[in-house]
C-alpha positions as CSV (number, residue, x, y, z in Angstrom):
1,M,1.0,-22.8,-23.8
2,D,0.3,-20.8,-20.7
3,I,2.6,-18.0,-19.8
4,K,2.0,-15.2,-17.3
5,L,1.9,-12.0,-19.4
6,F,2.6,-9.6,-16.6
7,Q,6.0,-10.5,-15.2
8,K,7.2,-9.4,-11.8
9,T,10.9,-9.0,-12.6
10,Q,13.3,-8.9,-15.5
11,R,14.6,-12.3,-14.6
12,D,11.0,-13.7,-14.7
13,L,10.5,-12.0,-18.1
14,A,13.8,-13.5,-19.4
15,A,12.8,-17.0,-18.3
16,S,9.5,-16.7,-20.1
17,I,11.2,-15.5,-23.3
18,N,13.6,-18.4,-23.1
19,L,10.8,-20.8,-22.6
20,V,8.8,-19.5,-25.6
21,I,11.7,-19.5,-28.0
22,D,13.1,-22.8,-26.8
23,K,9.7,-24.4,-27.3
24,Y,9.6,-23.0,-30.8
25,W,13.1,-24.2,-31.6
26,E,12.1,-27.7,-30.3
27,D,9.0,-27.6,-32.6
28,E,6.6,-27.8,-29.7
29,I,4.8,-24.6,-30.7
30,D,4.4,-23.1,-34.2
31,E,5.9,-19.8,-35.4
32,S,2.6,-17.8,-35.3
33,N,2.1,-18.9,-31.6
34,M,5.7,-17.9,-30.8
35,I,5.3,-14.5,-32.4
36,E,2.0,-13.9,-30.7
37,L,3.4,-14.7,-27.2
38,I,6.5,-12.6,-27.7
39,Q,4.4,-9.7,-28.9
40,K,2.1,-10.0,-25.8
41,L,5.1,-10.2,-23.5
42,Y,6.6,-7.1,-25.1
43,A,3.3,-5.2,-25.0
44,T,2.7,-5.9,-21.3
45,N,6.3,-5.6,-20.1
46,T,7.7,-2.8,-22.3
47,N,9.5,-1.1,-19.4
48,K,11.3,-4.3,-18.5
49,F,12.5,-5.0,-22.0
50,K,14.5,-2.0,-22.9
51,K,16.3,0.9,-21.2
52,G,17.7,3.7,-23.3
53,G,16.9,1.9,-26.6
54,N,18.9,-1.3,-25.7
55,Y,17.8,-4.5,-24.1
56,T,18.3,-4.5,-20.4
57,T,21.5,-6.0,-19.0
58,I,19.6,-8.8,-17.3
59,L,17.7,-9.7,-20.5
60,R,21.0,-9.8,-22.4
61,Q,22.6,-12.0,-19.8
62,Q,19.7,-14.4,-19.3
63,C,18.4,-14.7,-22.9
64,G,21.6,-14.5,-24.9
65,K,22.3,-13.1,-28.3
66,R,20.5,-15.7,-30.5
67,R,17.2,-15.4,-28.6
68,L,17.3,-11.6,-28.5
69,E,17.8,-11.6,-32.2
70,V,14.6,-13.5,-32.6
71,V,12.8,-11.2,-30.2
72,D,14.2,-8.2,-32.1
73,K,12.9,-9.5,-35.4
74,V,9.4,-10.2,-34.0
75,I,9.1,-6.8,-32.4
76,N,10.5,-4.8,-35.3
77,Q,9.0,-6.8,-38.2
78,Y,5.5,-6.7,-36.8
79,N,5.6,-3.2,-35.5
80,V,4.7,-3.8,-31.9
81,V,4.9,-0.5,-30.1
């Protein structure tokens, strides 16, 4: 699955996150692939993910609660900094 790692805007980042997680939920990619993609997106776009310790408003609006719960678990469980 090809996804640009360096996203131009928070909306582009949200769309990529949605794509990765939706593909995982539809069993089109496996769990390890999903985790790796989310970690890479986080590592290359850290400043677009969070402001003041919380996910940015655009990410919360575009991704929704369930997807961000998955992202949160991936980031915190695997200690991506």
